[in-house]
C-alpha positions as CSV (number, residue, x, y, z in Angstrom):
1,X,6.8,4.8,44.3
2,X,9.5,7.3,44.5
3,X,7.7,9.2,47.1
4,X,7.4,6.2,49.4
5,X,10.8,5.5,48.6
6,X,11.8,8.9,50.0
7,X,9.7,8.6,53.0
8,X,11.1,5.2,53.8
9,X,15.1,6.6,53.4
10,X,14.6,10.1,55.0
11,X,12.1,9.7,57.9
12,X,13.3,12.5,60.0
13,X,12.6,14.9,57.0
14,X,9.1,13.1,56.5
15,X,8.5,13.7,60.6
16,X,9.5,17.2,60.6
17,X,7.0,17.6,57.1
18,X,4.3,15.8,59.1
19,X,4.7,18.0,62.2
20,X,4.5,21.2,60.3
21,X,1.5,20.0,58.4
22,X,0.0,19.3,61.3
23,X,0.4,22.9,62.7
24,X,-1.0,24.4,59.6
25,X,-3.6,22.1,59.8
26,X,-4.8,23.3,63.6
27,X,-4.0,26.9,62.1
28,X,-6.1,26.5,59.4
29,X,-8.9,24.7,61.4
30,X,-9.1,27.8,63.9
31,X,-9.6,30.2,61.2
32,X,-12.1,28.4,59.4
33,X,-15.7,29.8,59.6
34,X,-18.3,28.1,61.4
35,X,-22.1,28.2,59.9
36,X,-25.1,26.3,59.3
37,X,-24.9,26.0,55.6
38,X,-22.7,27.4,52.9
39,X,-23.8,30.9,51.5
40,X,-25.8,29.2,48.7
41,X,-27.1,32.8,47.6
42,X,-26.6,34.0,44.1
43,X,-25.1,37.3,43.5
44,X,-28.1,39.4,43.9
45,X,-29.1,43.1,44.9
46,X,-32.7,43.9,45.8
47,X,-33.8,47.5,45.1
48,X,-37.0,48.4,47.0
49,X,-38.8,51.7,46.4
50,X,-42.1,52.5,48.4
51,X,-44.7,54.7,47.0
52,X,-47.4,55.5,49.1
53,X,-50.9,55.0,47.6
54,X,-49.9,54.4,44.5
55,X,-51.6,51.7,42.5
56,X,-49.6,48.9,40.8
57,X,-49.4,50.2,37.1
58,X,-48.1,53.7,38.2
59,X,-45.6,52.3,40.5
60,X,-44.2,50.1,37.4
61,X,-44.5,53.2,34.9
62,X,-43.3,56.1,37.4
63,X,-41.0,53.9,39.5
64,X,-39.9,50.4,38.2
65,X,-39.3,51.1,34.6
66,X,-37.1,54.3,35.5
67,X,-35.0,52.4,37.6
68,X,-34.9,49.4,35.2
69,X,-34.0,51.4,32.5
70,X,-30.5,52.6,34.4
71,X,-29.7,49.3,36.0
72,X,-29.6,47.1,33.2
73,X,-26.4,48.9,32.1
74,X,-24.5,47.8,35.2
75,X,-21.3,46.0,34.8
76,X,-21.6,42.5,34.6
77,X,-25.1,42.3,34.6
78,X,-26.5,38.9,34.2
79,X,-30.7,39.2,34.7
80,X,-33.2,41.7,36.4
81,X,-36.7,40.7,37.7
82,X,-38.9,43.3,39.2
83,X,-42.4,42.9,40.7
84,X,-44.5,46.2,41.0
85,X,-47.4,46.0,43.5
86,X,-49.8,48.5,45.0
87,X,-47.1,50.7,47.0
88,X,-43.9,49.2,46.4
89,X,-41.5,48.4,43.5
90,X,-39.6,45.5,44.2
91,X,-36.4,44.8,41.5
92,X,-33.9,41.9,41.8
93,X,-30.7,42.4,40.2
94,X,-28.8,39.1,39.5
95,X,-24.9,39.5,38.6
96,X,-22.3,36.8,37.2
97,X,-21.6,34.2,39.6
98,X,-18.2,35.4,40.4
99,X,-19.1,38.9,41.6
100,X,-19.2,40.1,44.8
101,X,-22.8,41.6,45.2
102,X,-21.5,43.8,48.0
103,X,-18.9,45.6,45.6
104,X,-21.6,46.7,43.5
105,X,-23.8,48.2,46.3
106,X,-22.0,51.8,46.0
107,X,-22.3,51.8,42.1
108,X,-26.0,51.1,42.4
109,X,-26.7,53.8,45.3
110,X,-24.9,56.2,43.2
111,X,-27.0,55.5,40.4
112,X,-30.5,55.6,42.2
113,X,-29.0,59.3,43.5
114,X,-28.8,60.4,40.1
115,X,-32.0,59.3,39.2
116,X,-33.8,61.4,41.9
117,X,-35.3,63.9,39.6
118,X,-36.5,61.6,37.5
119,X,-38.7,59.5,40.6
120,X,-41.9,60.8,41.8
121,X,-41.8,63.5,44.8
122,X,-44.1,61.1,46.8
123,X,-41.8,58.5,47.1
124,X,-40.9,57.3,50.8
125,X,-37.4,58.2,51.1
126,X,-34.6,57.3,48.3
127,X,-34.8,53.7,46.9
128,X,-32.8,51.4,49.0
129,X,-30.4,48.9,47.5
130,X,-29.5,45.7,49.8
131,X,-27.4,42.5,49.2
132,X,-30.3,40.0,48.7
133,X,-30.2,36.1,49.5
134,X,-30.3,34.0,52.3
135,X,-27.4,36.4,53.7
136,X,-30.4,38.8,54.6
137,X,-32.1,35.9,57.1
138,X,-31.6,36.8,60.6
139,X,-29.2,34.9,62.4
140,X,-30.4,36.2,65.9
141,X,-33.3,38.1,67.2
142,X,-33.8,39.5,70.8
143,X,-36.4,41.3,72.4
144,X,-36.1,44.5,74.9
145,X,-37.5,44.6,78.1
146,X,-37.5,47.9,80.4
147,X,-38.7,51.5,80.8
148,X,-42.2,52.7,80.6
149,X,-41.7,54.0,77.4
150,X,-41.0,52.1,74.4
151,X,-40.1,55.1,72.5
152,X,-37.5,56.3,75.0
153,X,-36.0,52.6,75.0
154,X,-35.7,52.4,71.2
155,X,-33.7,55.7,71.4
156,X,-31.1,54.2,73.9
157,X,-31.1,51.0,71.3
158,X,-30.8,52.9,68.0
159,X,-27.9,55.1,70.0
160,X,-26.2,52.9,71.8
161,X,-26.5,49.4,71.4
162,X,-27.2,48.8,67.4
163,X,-23.7,50.7,66.6
164,X,-21.7,48.3,69.3
165,X,-23.4,45.5,67.7
166,X,-22.7,46.5,63.9
167,X,-19.0,46.8,64.8
168,X,-18.9,43.2,65.3
169,X,-16.7,41.3,62.4
170,X,-19.5,39.8,59.9
171,X,-22.3,41.4,61.1
172,X,-24.2,43.2,58.2
173,X,-26.9,45.0,60.1
174,X,-28.9,45.2,62.9
175,X,-32.1,46.4,62.4
176,X,-34.8,47.6,65.7
177,X,-38.4,46.6,64.7
178,X,-41.3,48.1,67.1
179,X,-39.6,51.4,68.2
180,X,-40.4,54.7,67.2
181,X,-37.8,57.2,66.5
182,X,-38.2,60.6,68.5
183,X,-38.1,63.9,66.3
184,X,-38.1,67.6,67.7
185,X,-41.3,69.5,67.3
186,X,-41.1,73.3,66.9
187,X,-44.7,74.6,67.2
188,X,-44.2,78.4,66.6
189,X,-47.1,81.0,68.5
190,X,-48.1,83.2,65.4
191,X,-49.4,85.8,68.1
192,X,-46.2,85.8,69.8
193,X,-44.5,86.2,66.7
194,X,-46.6,89.1,65.5
195,X,-46.2,90.6,69.0
196,X,-42.4,90.6,68.7
197,X,-42.5,91.5,65.1
198,X,-40.3,88.5,63.8
199,X,-41.1,86.6,60.6
200,X,-41.5,82.8,60.3
201,X,-38.8,83.1,57.2
202,X,-36.6,84.5,59.9
203,X,-37.0,81.6,62.3
204,X,-36.9,78.8,59.0
205,X,-33.7,80.5,58.5
206,X,-31.9,81.2,61.7
207,X,-32.6,77.4,62.4
208,X,-31.1,76.5,58.9
209,X,-27.7,78.1,59.7
210,X,-27.4,77.5,63.6
211,X,-27.5,73.7,62.8
212,X,-24.4,73.1,60.1
213,X,-21.4,71.0,60.5
214,X,-18.5,72.4,57.8
215,X,-15.0,71.1,57.0
216,X,-13.0,74.0,57.7
217,X,-9.3,72.6,56.6
218,X,-6.4,70.9,57.8
219,X,-4.2,72.0,60.7
220,X,-0.8,70.5,60.9
221,X,1.7,70.4,64.4
222,X,4.6,68.5,64.9
223,X,4.2,66.5,61.8
224,X,0.8,65.6,62.2
225,X,-2.0,66.5,60.0
226,X,-5.6,66.9,61.8
227,X,-8.9,67.1,59.5
228,X,-10.6,70.6,61.3
229,X,-14.5,70.3,61.4
230,X,-16.6,73.3,62.6
231,X,-19.8,71.4,64.4
232,X,-22.5,74.0,65.0
233,X,-25.2,71.3,64.9
234,X,-27.8,70.9,68.1
235,X,-26.6,68.8,71.2
236,X,-29.5,69.0,73.2
237,X,-33.3,70.4,73.7
238,X,-32.4,72.9,75.9
239,X,-29.5,74.5,73.3
240,X,-32.7,75.1,70.6
241,X,-34.9,76.6,73.1
242,X,-32.4,79.2,74.2
243,X,-31.5,79.9,70.3
244,X,-31.2,83.8,69.6
245,X,-33.9,84.5,67.5
246,X,-34.0,88.5,68.0
247,X,-33.8,91.5,70.0
248,X,-36.8,93.6,71.7
249,X,-37.4,97.5,71.5
250,X,-35.7,97.0,75.1
251,X,-32.6,95.3,73.5
252,X,-33.2,92.2,75.4
253,X,-32.5,89.1,73.2
254,X,-35.4,87.3,72.3
255,X,-35.1,83.3,72.5
256,X,-36.8,80.4,70.2
257,X,-38.9,79.4,73.5
258,X,-40.3,82.4,74.0
259,X,-42.4,82.2,70.5
260,X,-42.7,78.6,70.0
261,X,-43.5,75.5,71.9
262,X,-40.6,73.4,71.9
263,X,-40.6,69.4,72.9
264,X,-39.9,65.8,72.0
265,X,-42.6,64.0,70.0
266,X,-42.8,60.2,68.9
267,X,-44.4,60.2,65.6
268,X,-47.3,57.4,65.1
269,X,-45.8,54.1,63.8
270,X,-46.7,52.8,60.2
271,X,-46.3,48.9,62.1
272,X,-46.4,47.4,65.2
273,X,-44.5,45.0,66.6
274,X,-46.5,42.9,69.5
275,X,-46.1,39.4,71.5
276,X,-49.2,38.2,73.5
277,X,-51.1,41.5,72.9
278,X,-48.0,43.8,74.2
279,X,-45.9,46.1,72.4
280,X,-42.7,44.8,71.9
281,X,-38.9,46.1,70.8
282,X,-37.4,43.7,68.5
283,X,-33.5,43.7,67.4
284,X,-32.8,41.8,64.3
285,X,-29.3,40.7,63.3
286,X,-28.3,39.6,60.3
287,X,-24.5,38.3,59.0
288,X,-22.5,39.1,56.1
289,X,-21.7,35.7,53.7
290,X,-18.1,36.0,55.2
291,X,-19.5,36.2,58.9
292,X,-18.8,33.4,61.8
293,X,-22.2,32.5,62.9
294,X,-20.7,31.3,66.1
295,X,-18.5,34.2,66.5
296,X,-21.2,36.6,66.0
297,X,-23.8,35.3,68.2
298,X,-21.4,35.0,71.3
299,X,-20.1,38.7,70.8
300,X,-23.6,39.9,70.7
301,X,-24.4,38.1,73.6
302,X,-21.4,39.6,75.7
303,X,-22.8,43.1,74.0
304,X,-26.1,42.4,75.7
305,X,-24.7,41.3,79.1
306,X,-22.6,44.5,79.1
307,X,-25.7,46.7,78.4
308,X,-27.8,45.2,81.4
309,X,-24.4,45.9,83.6
310,X,-24.1,49.2,82.3
311,X,-27.9,50.0,82.9
312,X,-28.4,48.6,86.1
313,X,-30.9,46.5,85.0
314,X,-33.1,48.8,83.7
315,X,-32.6,47.4,80.0
316,X,-32.8,43.6,79.6
317,X,-32.8,41.3,76.7
318,X,-34.3,38.5,76.1
319,X,-33.0,35.8,73.0
320,X,-35.9,34.9,71.2
321,X,-34.3,33.0,68.1
322,X,-30.4,32.2,67.9
323,X,-29.4,30.2,64.9
324,X,-25.8,29.6,66.6
325,X,-27.5,27.0,68.6
326,X,-28.9,25.1,65.5
327,X,-25.8,25.4,64.2
328,X,-24.0,23.8,67.3
329,X,-26.4,21.3,67.5
330,X,-26.3,20.0,63.6
331,X,-22.6,20.4,63.2
332,X,-21.9,18.7,66.4
333,X,-24.2,15.5,65.3
334,X,-22.6,15.2,61.8
335,X,-19.2,15.6,63.6
336,X,-20.2,12.8,66.4
337,X,-21.4,10.5,63.1
338,X,-18.2,11.2,61.9
339,X,-15.9,10.0,65.1
340,X,-18.2,7.1,65.2
341,X,-17.3,6.0,61.9
342,X,-13.6,6.7,62.4
343,X,-14.0,4.4,65.4
344,X,-16.0,1.7,63.9
345,X,-13.6,1.7,60.9
346,X,-10.5,1.2,63.1
347,X,-12.3,-1.6,65.3
348,X,-13.0,-3.4,61.8
349,X,-9.7,-3.0,60.4
350,X,-8.3,-4.7,64.3
351,X,-10.2,-7.1,64.0
352,X,-9.2,-8.1,60.2
353,X,-5.5,-7.2,60.8
354,X,-5.4,-8.6,64.4
355,X,-2.3,-6.4,64.8
356,X,-2.3,-3.4,67.2
357,X,0.7,-1.4,65.7
358,X,-0.9,-2.0,61.7
359,X,-4.3,-0.2,63.4
360,X,-2.1,2.2,65.0
361,X,-1.2,3.2,61.3
362,X,-4.5,3.3,60.1
363,X,-5.7,5.0,63.2
364,X,-3.1,7.7,62.7
365,X,-4.0,8.0,59.1
366,X,-7.3,9.2,59.4
367,X,-6.8,12.1,61.6
368,X,-3.8,13.3,59.5
369,X,-6.0,13.1,56.2
370,X,-8.5,15.1,58.0
371,X,-6.1,17.9,59.4
372,X,-4.5,18.0,55.6
373,X,-7.9,18.6,54.6
374,X,-8.6,21.7,56.6
375,X,-5.6,23.4,55.1
376,X,-7.3,22.9,51.8
377,X,-10.9,24.0,52.9
378,X,-8.7,27.5,54.3
379,X,-7.0,27.7,50.7
380,X,-10.5,27.2,49.0
381,X,-12.3,29.6,51.1
382,X,-14.7,27.0,52.2
383,X,-16.3,26.9,55.5
384,X,-17.4,24.5,58.2
385,X,-20.8,23.7,57.6
386,X,-23.3,20.7,57.2
387,X,-22.3,20.4,53.5
388,X,-18.6,20.6,53.8
389,X,-18.8,18.1,56.7
390,X,-21.2,15.9,55.4
391,X,-18.7,15.8,52.4
392,X,-15.8,15.1,55.0
393,X,-17.7,12.0,56.7
394,X,-18.8,10.6,53.3
395,X,-15.1,10.3,52.4
396,X,-14.2,8.9,55.9
397,X,-14.6,5.5,54.1
398,X,-12.5,6.4,51.3
399,X,-9.8,7.9,53.0
400,X,-8.2,4.7,54.2
401,X,-8.9,2.9,51.3
402,X,-5.4,3.7,49.9
403,X,-4.0,3.6,53.4
404,X,-5.2,-0.2,54.0
405,X,-4.5,-1.3,50.6
406,X,-0.7,0.1,51.1
407,X,-0.4,-1.4,54.5
408,X,-2.2,-5.0,53.8
409,X,0.2,-5.3,50.8
410,X,3.5,-4.3,52.9
411,X,2.1,-6.7,56.0
412,X,1.6,-9.5,53.3
413,X,5.2,-9.2,52.0
414,X,6.7,-9.1,55.1
415,X,5.3,-11.9,56.9
416,X,4.3,-14.3,54.1
417,X,7.4,-13.1,51.9
418,X,10.1,-13.1,54.9
419,X,11.3,-9.8,53.7
420,X,12.6,-7.2,56.1
421,X,10.6,-4.3,56.9
422,X,12.6,-1.9,54.4
423,X,12.4,-4.3,51.4
424,X,8.5,-4.8,52.1
425,X,7.7,-1.2,52.4
426,X,9.8,-0.7,49.1
427,X,8.2,-3.3,47.2
428,X,4.8,-3.3,48.6
429,X,5.0,0.6,47.3
430,X,5.9,-0.2,43.9
431,X,3.3,-2.9,43.4
432,X,0.3,-0.9,44.7
433,X,1.2,2.7,44.5
434,X,0.2,2.9,41.1
435,X,-3.2,1.2,41.4
436,X,-3.7,3.4,44.9
437,X,-3.2,6.6,42.7
438,X,-5.3,5.2,39.9
439,X,-8.1,4.6,42.2
440,X,-8.0,8.0,43.7
441,X,-7.8,10.1,40.8
442,X,-10.7,8.3,39.0
443,X,-12.8,9.2,42.0
444,X,-11.8,12.5,42.3
445,X,-12.4,13.0,38.4
446,X,-16.1,12.1,39.5
447,X,-16.9,15.1,41.4
448,X,-14.3,17.9,39.6
449,X,-17.7,18.1,37.2
450,X,-20.2,18.9,40.5
451,X,-17.8,21.1,42.0
452,X,-17.9,23.2,38.8
453,X,-21.6,23.3,38.5
454,X,-23.0,27.0,38.6
455,X,-26.2,28.4,39.7
456,X,-28.2,27.3,42.9
457,X,-27.5,23.7,42.6
458,X,-23.8,24.0,42.1
459,X,-23.6,26.6,45.3
460,X,-25.1,23.9,47.3
461,X,-22.9,20.8,46.1
462,X,-19.5,22.9,46.0
463,X,-18.9,22.4,49.3
464,X,-19.8,18.6,49.1
465,X,-17.9,17.8,46.2
466,X,-14.6,20.2,46.9
467,X,-14.6,18.7,50.5
468,X,-14.2,15.1,49.1
469,X,-11.5,16.2,46.5
470,X,-9.5,17.9,49.0
471,X,-9.8,14.6,51.4
472,X,-9.2,12.2,49.0
473,X,-6.2,14.3,47.6
474,X,-4.8,14.3,51.3
475,X,-5.5,10.5,51.8
476,X,-3.5,9.7,48.8
477,X,-0.5,11.6,50.1
478,X,-0.9,10.1,53.5
479,X,-1.2,6.6,51.6
480,X,2.0,6.9,49.6
481,X,4.0,8.9,52.3
482,X,2.8,8.7,55.8
483,X,1.9,5.2,56.0
484,X,5.2,3.9,54.6
485,X,6.9,6.3,56.9
486,X,4.7,5.1,59.9
487,X,5.3,1.3,59.1
488,X,9.2,2.1,58.8
489,X,9.1,2.9,62.5
490,X,6.4,0.6,63.7
491,X,7.1,-2.7,61.6
492,X,9.6,-4.9,63.1
493,X,11.7,-8.0,61.7
494,X,9.7,-10.1,64.3
495,X,6.5,-9.3,62.7
496,X,7.4,-12.3,60.3
497,X,6.2,-14.8,62.8
498,X,3.2,-16.0,61.6
499,X,0.0,-15.0,64.5
500,X,-2.6,-17.6,65.5
501,X,-5.8,-16.9,63.6
502,X,-8.4,-14.9,66.0
503,X,-11.8,-16.2,66.5
504,X,-12.7,-13.5,64.3
505,X,-10.7,-14.4,61.7
506,X,-11.3,-17.8,61.8
507,X,-15.3,-17.1,61.1
508,X,-14.0,-14.7,57.8
509,X,-12.1,-17.9,56.9
510,X,-15.7,-20.1,56.7
511,X,-17.1,-17.1,54.9
512,X,-14.6,-17.4,52.4
513,X,-15.0,-21.1,51.9
514,X,-18.8,-20.5,51.3
515,X,-17.8,-17.7,49.1
516,X,-15.7,-19.8,46.9
517,X,-18.7,-22.5,47.0
518,X,-21.6,-19.9,45.8
519,X,-18.7,-18.5,43.2
520,X,-18.2,-22.0,41.6
521,X,-21.9,-22.5,41.5
522,X,-23.1,-19.2,39.9
523,X,-20.3,-20.1,37.0
524,X,-21.8,-23.3,36.4
525,X,-25.2,-21.7,36.3
526,X,-24.9,-18.9,33.9
527,X,-28.2,-18.3,32.3
528,X,-29.8,-18.5,35.9
529,X,-27.8,-15.5,36.9
530,X,-28.0,-13.6,34.2
531,X,-31.9,-14.0,34.2
532,X,-31.8,-13.0,37.9
533,X,-29.6,-10.2,37.2
534,X,-32.2,-9.0,34.6
535,X,-35.3,-9.4,36.9
536,X,-33.4,-7.5,39.7
537,X,-32.8,-4.9,37.1
538,X,-36.4,-4.5,35.8
539,X,-37.9,-4.8,39.5
540,X,-35.2,-1.5,40.1
541,X,-36.6,0.3,37.4
542,X,-40.3,0.0,38.6
543,X,-39.6,0.7,42.6
544,X,-37.4,3.7,41.2
545,X,-40.0,4.9,39.2
546,X,-42.7,4.7,42.1
547,X,-40.1,6.9,44.3
548,X,-40.9,10.7,45.0
549,X,-38.9,13.4,43.9
550,X,-37.8,16.5,45.4
551,X,-35.1,19.1,45.0
552,X,-34.1,19.4,48.9
553,X,-36.0,17.6,51.6
554,X,-38.0,19.5,53.9
555,X,-36.5,19.9,57.9
556,X,-37.8,20.7,61.3
557,X,-35.8,23.5,62.9
558,X,-38.6,24.3,65.2
559,X,-39.8,27.4,63.5
560,X,-42.2,28.9,60.8
561,X,-43.7,32.0,59.7
562,X,-47.1,33.1,58.7
563,X,-48.0,35.7,56.5
564,X,-51.3,37.4,56.5
565,X,-52.3,39.4,53.1
566,X,-55.6,41.6,53.8
567,X,-57.4,43.3,51.2
568,X,-56.4,46.9,49.7
569,X,-57.8,49.8,51.9
570,X,-57.2,48.0,55.4
571,X,-55.7,50.7,57.7
572,X,-53.1,49.5,60.1
573,X,-55.6,49.5,62.9
574,X,-57.5,47.1,61.2
575,X,-54.6,45.1,60.1
576,X,-53.6,45.1,63.7
577,X,-56.6,44.0,65.1
578,X,-57.0,40.9,62.7
579,X,-53.1,40.0,63.2
580,X,-53.8,39.7,67.3
581,X,-56.7,37.5,66.4
582,X,-54.4,35.2,64.5
583,X,-52.0,35.3,67.3
584,X,-54.6,34.2,69.8
585,X,-55.9,31.4,67.5
586,X,-52.3,30.3,66.8
587,X,-51.2,30.0,70.4
588,X,-54.7,28.3,71.4
589,X,-54.0,25.6,68.5
590,X,-50.5,25.1,69.1
591,X,-49.4,24.8,72.6
592,X,-45.9,23.8,71.5
593,X,-45.2,27.5,71.0
594,X,-42.2,28.5,72.6
595,X,-42.0,32.4,70.9
596,X,-44.5,34.3,68.8
597,X,-43.9,37.7,67.4
598,X,-46.6,39.3,65.7
599,X,-45.5,42.1,63.1
600,X,-48.6,44.1,61.6
601,X,-48.0,46.5,58.7
602,X,-44.7,44.6,57.5
603,X,-44.3,41.4,55.1
604,X,-41.8,38.8,56.0
605,X,-39.7,39.3,53.1
606,X,-37.4,42.1,53.8
607,X,-39.5,43.8,56.5
608,X,-41.0,46.6,54.4
609,X,-44.0,48.4,55.5
610,X,-47.0,47.2,54.0
611,X,-50.2,48.7,55.8
612,X,-52.5,45.5,54.7
613,X,-50.1,42.9,55.6
614,X,-48.7,41.1,58.8
615,X,-46.7,38.3,59.8
616,X,-45.8,36.1,62.2
617,X,-42.4,34.6,63.4
618,X,-43.2,31.3,65.5
619,X,-40.8,29.8,67.4
620,X,-41.6,26.0,68.9
621,X,-40.0,24.1,71.7
622,X,-37.3,21.6,70.5
623,X,-38.4,18.7,68.3
624,X,-37.6,16.3,71.4
625,X,-40.0,18.0,73.6
626,X,-42.9,17.5,71.7
627,X,-45.2,14.9,69.8
628,X,-46.0,16.6,66.5
629,X,-43.6,17.2,63.6
630,X,-43.3,21.0,62.1
631,X,-45.0,19.6,59.1
632,X,-48.3,18.6,61.1
633,X,-48.4,21.6,62.8
634,X,-48.0,24.3,59.6
635,X,-51.0,22.2,58.1
636,X,-53.1,22.7,61.1
637,X,-52.1,26.4,61.3
638,X,-52.9,27.1,57.9
639,X,-56.2,25.3,57.8
640,X,-57.5,27.1,61.1
641,X,-56.4,30.5,60.1
642,X,-57.6,30.0,56.6
643,X,-61.2,29.1,57.8
644,X,-61.2,31.6,60.9
645,X,-59.8,34.9,59.0
646,X,-62.0,34.9,55.8
647,X,-60.7,38.3,54.6
648,X,-56.9,37.1,54.5
649,X,-54.8,35.2,52.4
650,X,-53.0,33.0,54.7
651,X,-49.9,31.2,53.6
652,X,-47.7,29.4,56.6
653,X,-44.2,28.1,55.8
654,X,-41.5,26.6,57.1
655,X,-38.4,28.2,58.5
656,X,-34.9,27.0,59.0
657,X,-33.3,25.6,55.6
658,X,-36.5,25.5,53.7
659,X,-36.6,29.5,54.1
660,X,-33.2,29.8,53.0
661,X,-33.7,28.5,50.1
662,X,-37.4,30.0,49.5
663,X,-35.0,33.2,49.7
664,X,-32.3,32.4,47.0
665,X,-34.6,30.7,44.9
666,X,-37.6,32.9,44.6
667,X,-40.1,31.3,46.5
668,X,-41.4,27.4,46.8
669,X,-44.0,25.4,45.2
670,X,-45.5,26.6,41.5
671,X,-45.3,29.7,39.8
672,X,-46.9,31.1,36.6
673,X,-45.8,33.9,34.9
674,X,-47.9,35.6,31.8
675,X,-45.9,37.9,29.6
676,X,-47.9,40.4,27.1
677,X,-48.4,43.7,25.9
678,X,-52.2,44.1,26.7
679,X,-52.4,43.5,30.7
680,X,-56.6,43.2,30.7
């Protein structure tokens, strides 16, 4: 092949190119995001609206239908689904596969604002639009301890800590659960107002105009233009108390505190968060699809350490769930398997070739192929995750195929054919170069259709297939360019001396003789061999039909969720009491619990308020430290709670990858949809 000839005749150029590509490979590796799984989410946006006290039909007529009529006209729209339940409207908008859902958020939120006059006035705030899918699952959850008042602690978390976390590159949101935001309470004393001849409307007007921020314009000084803004908003409670509201008969200025009781109040929460029966403040961190799980987790831990130092231990944090640990352990497991595979393949090559320099050629070709693959992954936007690493490990065996064929042919010509090193390399590359090209491209062609699949299955298999294609392409270049280059350097003319066979090679020679005898016997017994093959085919068909089928095997990531749905009409107090009973039952039945957080008044989907619902996130000790598997524990908890909480619908589901797949696929198990005009 011409490439091989060029590599042999211009070793300096090839050597420089290899060094440059290696540098690019290390640079590409340093810039690849690291995560447990590739983003398998479909491009969806969730629109949620809370309509307190409304029945499912009212929610559908007054909220869901109004929003759907407008949202179906969005560009690149593919499909829309909605669920209208008591007090909640949940709309899922799916876009075309190549659409970035984050780019659609401004348009959707703008349309929601334009529909404000058509929606009921009793909605709890404006409908919320968020990007759906697996990216909404938290990558880190931590609790906050410190301070006698959980409400005051939440103010520090919301005003200081959360903004610092959200500024980290790749973080989508840091949400606080369990705290209550304070509000300023101004209770007017009517007797004092009447005594001073001050009207309530007058105070309302003064408060409105005193708490404003207005843009004034722009000011230019020495070529620099700055925006000027008038800031008249209140900055402290004392400022509100001392606000002038009029003058008395003696011309003395009357302040607001003289006619009103002013203070901070913490409103009653519409949900509660507990652990071991005590109220808890929880912060949940989610990432964008382009975020690096390991980097985000590291920076969040750094922010928490700095916060503890700044508050002099007044506030401390406990990390309850950290996906980066699972990511690190899972990827390291796959990486160790890959390294072991490389070492085993090098050992096997040495045993067969019985030559250190030839083994060194193959040993160098494997890491070079992997480094070149990282360049392609960076260009294609593939992250380092379980699927891409698995594809690389699968490709390791194929990566050395072309290099071994090239090496073996050159070595045979050099030793047996008594040709010089250069002659053997040039002739050998001409003889097997076409075969290597055909073999590699045939394998690549198998994976190209898989890489082009759409939908959920395409999202899952895309990284595996693309990584395989990139690795095989890199191995082809290594086989026809790098291997001849290395052989030109390492292969010496004294290698044409025939070496004494090793003990391993003598054993292989015996196996070859046995194989010749078996092959001769099979050629002489063609009918028996054909009958045996048919029998194996039939047995394989029966065995294959008896095997179970599953979309994705369930995993044990040492966490699970418990969803509790109580009857309509349950108050938050009743839900909370039942949820605490469930927590006690779980802790008694599952001694393997490491952390358990119970959310009363929320569902486990996107954490929206639902007074008659509760859920628990349970984290177990690592699998190596417990005897029972996650599925055995889930079954035990499901049976226990279903028998003990007879007025609740109980659903216990696995966490980890199973939770992720459930998010992007709309849930697990079986679903039945009834369509018709008459709801009765």
